[in-house]
Structures are given as C-alpha cells and as structure tokens.
C-alpha positions in Angstrom: 171.9 151.4 2.8 169.4 150.9 5.6 166.7 153.5 6.1 166.4 155.5 9.4 165.6 153.2 12.3 166.4 150.1 10.3 169.4 147.9 11.0 171.8 147.4 8.1 172.1 143.9 6.8 175.6 142.7 7.6 176.2 145.9 9.6 178.1 146.1 12.9 175.1 147.0 15.0 173.1 144.0 13.8 176.2 141.8 14.3 176.4 143.0 17.9 172.8 142.1 18.5 173.3 138.7 17.0 176.4 138.1 19.0 174.6 138.9 22.3 171.7 136.7 21.4 174.0 133.9 20.3 176.0 134.2 23.5 172.9 133.9 25.7 171.7 131.0 23.6 175.1 129.3 24.0 175.1 129.9 27.8 171.7 128.3 28.2 172.6 125.3 26.1 176.0 124.8 27.8 174.3 125.0 31.2 171.7 122.5 30.1 174.4 120.1 28.7 176.3 120.1 32.0 173.1 119.6 34.0 172.4 116.6 31.7 175.9 115.2 32.4 175.2 115.4 36.1 171.7 113.8 35.9 173.0 110.3 36.4 174.7 111.5 39.6 178.0 110.2 38.4 180.5 110.9 35.7 180.9 107.8 33.4 184.1 106.9 31.6 182.2 107.1 28.2 181.2 110.7 29.0 184.7 112.2 29.3 185.4 112.5 25.5 182.0 114.1 24.9 182.4 116.6 27.7 185.7 117.6 26.3 184.4 118.0 22.7 181.5 120.1 23.9 183.8 122.2 26.0 186.2 122.7 23.1 183.3 123.9 20.9 182.3 126.5 23.4 185.8 127.6 23.9 186.3 127.9 20.2 183.1 129.8 19.5 182.9 132.0 22.5 186.2 131.9 24.4 184.3 130.6 27.4 186.4 130.7 30.5 184.6 127.8 32.3 185.1 125.6 29.2 188.8 126.4 29.2 189.1 125.6 32.9 187.1 122.4 32.5 189.4 121.2 29.7 192.4 121.8 31.9 190.7 119.9 34.7 189.9 116.9 32.4 193.7 116.7 31.8 194.6 116.7 35.5 195.4 113.4 37.2 193.1 113.5 40.3 193.2 110.7 42.8 189.5 110.3 42.6 189.2 111.5 39.1 185.5 110.9 38.2 184.2 112.2 41.5 186.5 115.3 41.2 185.2 116.0 37.7 181.6 115.6 38.9 182.3 118.1 41.7 183.9 120.6 39.3 181.0 120.4 36.8 178.5 120.8 39.7 180.3 124.0 40.8 180.1 125.4 37.2 176.4 124.5 37.0 175.7 126.2 40.4 177.5 129.4 39.3 176.1 129.5 35.7 172.5 128.8 36.8 172.3 132.0 38.7 171.7 134.4 35.7 168.9 132.0 34.6 167.2 131.6 38.0 164.4 134.0 37.4 164.3 133.9 33.6 160.9 133.5 32.0 162.3 133.7 28.5 161.0 131.0 26.2 164.4 130.9 24.4 166.3 130.2 27.6 164.0 127.3 28.6 164.2 125.7 25.2 167.9 126.0 24.8 168.6 124.7 28.3 166.4 121.7 27.6 168.1 121.0 24.3 171.4 121.1 26.1 170.1 118.8 28.8 169.0 116.3 26.2 172.5 116.4 24.6 174.0 116.0 28.1 172.1 112.9 29.1 172.7 111.2 25.7 176.4 112.2 25.3 177.7 108.8 26.2 175.2 106.9 24.0 173.5 105.4 27.1 170.5 106.4 29.2 169.8 105.6 32.8 166.4 105.6 34.6 167.5 108.6 36.7 168.3 110.6 33.5 165.0 109.7 32.0 163.1 110.6 35.1 164.9 114.0 35.2 164.0 114.6 31.5 160.3 113.9 32.2 160.4 116.2 35.2 161.9 119.1 33.1 159.2 118.7 30.4 156.5 118.8 33.1 157.9 121.9 34.8 158.2 124.0 31.6 154.8 124.3 29.8 156.3 125.9 26.7 158.2 122.7 25.9 154.9 120.8 25.5 154.0 123.0 22.6 156.6 121.1 20.5 155.1 117.8 19.3 158.5 116.2 19.2 159.0 116.9 22.9 155.5 115.6 23.6 156.4 112.4 21.8 159.7 112.2 23.6 158.0 112.6 27.0 155.4 109.9 26.1 158.0 107.4 25.0 160.2 108.1 28.0 157.3 107.8 30.5 156.1 104.5 29.0 159.7 103.1 29.0 160.2 103.5 32.7 156.7 102.8 33.8 157.7 99.3 34.9 160.9 100.6 36.7 163.1 99.0 34.1 164.8 100.4 30.9 165.5 97.9 28.2 168.0 98.3 25.4 165.1 98.8 22.9 163.5 101.4 25.1 166.8 103.2 25.5 167.2 103.3 21.7 163.6 104.6 21.2 164.3 107.5 23.6 167.7 108.2 22.1 166.1 108.4 18.6 163.7 111.1 19.8 166.5 113.0 21.5 168.4 112.8 18.2 165.5 114.5 16.5 166.0 117.5 18.8 169.8 117.8 19.0 171.2 115.3 16.5 173.2 112.2 17.2 175.3 112.1 20.3 178.9 113.3 20.3 179.9 109.6 21.0 178.3 108.6 17.7 179.7 111.5 15.5 182.7 112.8 17.3 181.2 116.3 16.9 179.9 118.7 19.4 176.1 118.9 19.3 175.9 122.7 19.8 175.8 124.5 16.5 175.2 121.3 14.5 171.6 121.4 13.3 169.8 118.1 13.1 168.3 117.1 9.8 164.9 118.6 9.1 162.5 116.1 7.8 160.2 117.1 4.9 162.6 119.5 3.2 161.7 120.3 -0.4 164.8 119.2 -2.4 163.8 119.8 -6.0 163.6 123.5 -6.8 161.3 122.7 -9.7 158.5 121.7 -7.3 158.4 125.2 -5.7 155.6 127.4 -7.0 155.6 131.2 -6.4 152.2 132.2 -7.9 149.6 132.6 -5.1 151.7 130.7 -2.6 152.3 131.9 1.0 156.0 132.3 2.2 157.6 132.8 5.5 161.4 133.3 5.7 163.7 132.7 8.7 167.3 133.4 9.4 170.1 135.6 7.9 170.3 134.9 4.2 173.6 135.1 2.3 171.8 136.1 -1.0 170.5 139.4 0.4 168.6 141.2 3.1 165.1 140.1 4.2 163.3 143.0 2.5 164.9 142.3 -0.9 164.0 138.6 -0.6 160.4 139.4 0.2 160.3 141.7 -2.8 161.6 138.9 -5.1 158.9 136.6 -3.8 156.1 139.2 -4.4 157.4 140.0 -7.9 157.0 136.4 -8.8 153.4 136.2 -7.6 153.9 135.0 -4.0 152.8 136.4 -0.7 155.0 137.0 2.4 153.9 136.8 6.0 155.9 137.3 9.2 154.7 134.2 11.0 153.8 130.7 10.1 150.1 129.9 9.8 147.7 127.6 7.9 148.2 129.9 4.9 151.9 129.2 4.7 153.0 127.0 1.9 156.7 127.4 2.2 159.0 128.1 5.2 162.3 129.2 3.6 165.3 128.6 5.9 168.6 130.5 5.5 171.7 128.4 5.1 173.3 130.3 8.0 170.2 130.3 10.1 171.0 127.8 12.8 172.9 130.2 15.1 170.4 133.0 14.6 167.2 131.1 15.2 165.1 131.8 18.2 166.3 128.4 19.7 169.6 126.7 19.2 168.4 123.8 17.0 164.9 124.7 16.0 163.4 128.1 15.7 159.9 129.1 16.8 158.8 129.3 13.1 160.1 125.8 12.5 158.4 124.4 15.6 155.1 125.9 14.5 155.6 124.7 10.9 156.3 121.2 12.1 153.1 121.2 14.2 151.0 122.5 11.2 152.7 120.0 8.9 151.6 117.1 11.0 148.0 118.3 10.8 147.8 119.5 7.2 150.9 118.2 5.4 152.3 121.7 4.9 154.2 124.1 4.9 157.1 122.7 3.0 160.6 123.5 4.3 162.9 125.1 1.7 166.6 125.5 2.2 168.3 128.7 0.9 170.2 127.0 -2.0 166.9 125.4 -3.3 165.1 128.7 -2.9 167.8 130.5 -4.9 167.6 128.1 -7.8 163.8 128.5 -7.8 164.2 132.2 -7.8 166.5 132.1 -10.8 164.2 130.0 -12.9 161.1 132.0 -12.1 162.4 135.4 -13.5 
C-alpha cells in the first residue's frame, strides 16, 4: 500500500500519468515521423508500406484518428495518388504541429527528432534533401547535441554531403547511425519503429559478473518484479548504493524490461543517454536488463 502522497505501484493514478506521458511521447514521435516522410518533398513508392505500418501501430496503441484516416486514404485510388498522399500528410503535420509550436520540453524535441529519423529512413534510402533537413534539425535544437550518437550522426551526415553528392556507402553510414537511434527501418524489418527499442550496446549479459558490494546503482523504468523502493532496498541489503541519477559513481544502470514506453524519451531515456556518454569516457556504467538483475538478486541473498 502506498504511503500518503506516494503513487501506488500499478495503481490507476500512476497508470493515468503514464498514459498521458506515453500519449504525448507518441504524438511527438508520430509528428516527427510524418515530417521525415515529407522531407524529400515527395512520397516515394517504397515509403507507402512503411507509412501504413507506422499508422497501424499508432492506431493500435492509441486509437489515433489521424492514423485511421491516413490508412483509409492510403487505400483510396486517387488520380494523382502520390501527390494526394503527400498533401494529406502535409495537412496532418500542419495540424499536429500546433500543440508543439511553443514547446520547450526536452522530451518533445527528442521524440520528434527520433520520429523524423525514422521517417526519412523508412524506405531504406536517403536523399540529400533529407540529410540536409536532418542536419538543420540538430543545429536548431541544442539538447540533441548532448547525445554523442546524434553528434556522430550529424558529423557523418555533414561529411557525406559536403561535396554535393551522396554515395551508396555514405547513405549506408548515415543509415547505420540512424538505426542506433530508432532501430532498423520498417522496410528492413516489417515492423513499426515506434515502441521497438533498438539494441543497447554494452549490456551485461552474465548475471554472475554483477557485484552488489560497494557498487553504485541507478534504476530506470517500471519493473515487473516490484516497486522502485523495494528494488532499492534489495540493492542496499546486498551492500550496494542507490542514486537517483547517473554519474561517474554509477557502476550499473538497471533497465526495466517494460521500460521503453515509460522512459523520458521514446527510444532512449535521459539516464541511458547520460550513461552512454559516461561509458564512452570511462568504460562504465554497465547496462543491466531486468531479467539479468533478477538472477543476480536471487544468487546474492
């Protein structure tokens, strides 16, 4: 039972807060994705299947009315089909951008950018116009440059188009960096990118390598094994230390198996972004998934 002023783990009030946050997250990502689709200034044949898949995902998860209408439009036989679909998506973007017009929220900026990356890469191809638009977005939003993956993406993209030409190898390099942010494109996997977390490099797989005694822990996400305070107590009982935020003292960032939809950003939470930055400098913290953490807990009783 939660104490006074504390939200109950798994309770309806906490669920409503998560639902509102997830909806805002989804709307920013969906807007960014559609903006990415428009970045080439034309709808390509190879993009249609990906647009449909992403729309179906948003309809399934959130009952999104624009997604439902877009799916219906994709099935309509227009005389000038691709231009008509372009105009329909442009109208959706114009309408959905209004609630974000004056937003200074870091989460909105990151989710919209992640969606944009998925949008420009959804057909498995990149054009110079799309790459130029990507670079412009990074330059306009300072918070994006705090993520070393985005900094690397911008550098690779800028070098690729510096001669006014985009080779197949340069396309592949940019696409690889985009995949680190949002996973492989829908064309590659047949899956929507929203809600599918890309693989985190540097995850500790062997639970026997985790050490509790005198180690610093940070946890993120909603865990299935119990509420946050209970997990923190388990760590402390085994000789570990728990902090709210990632720092140089963090040895392990423990990630809930159901965390992806509750993180600060759609695909990578703020804690993960900071942990990645520190890991590049000092080789730690280690990332630990919930199932590995649970096994380590059981053996450290």
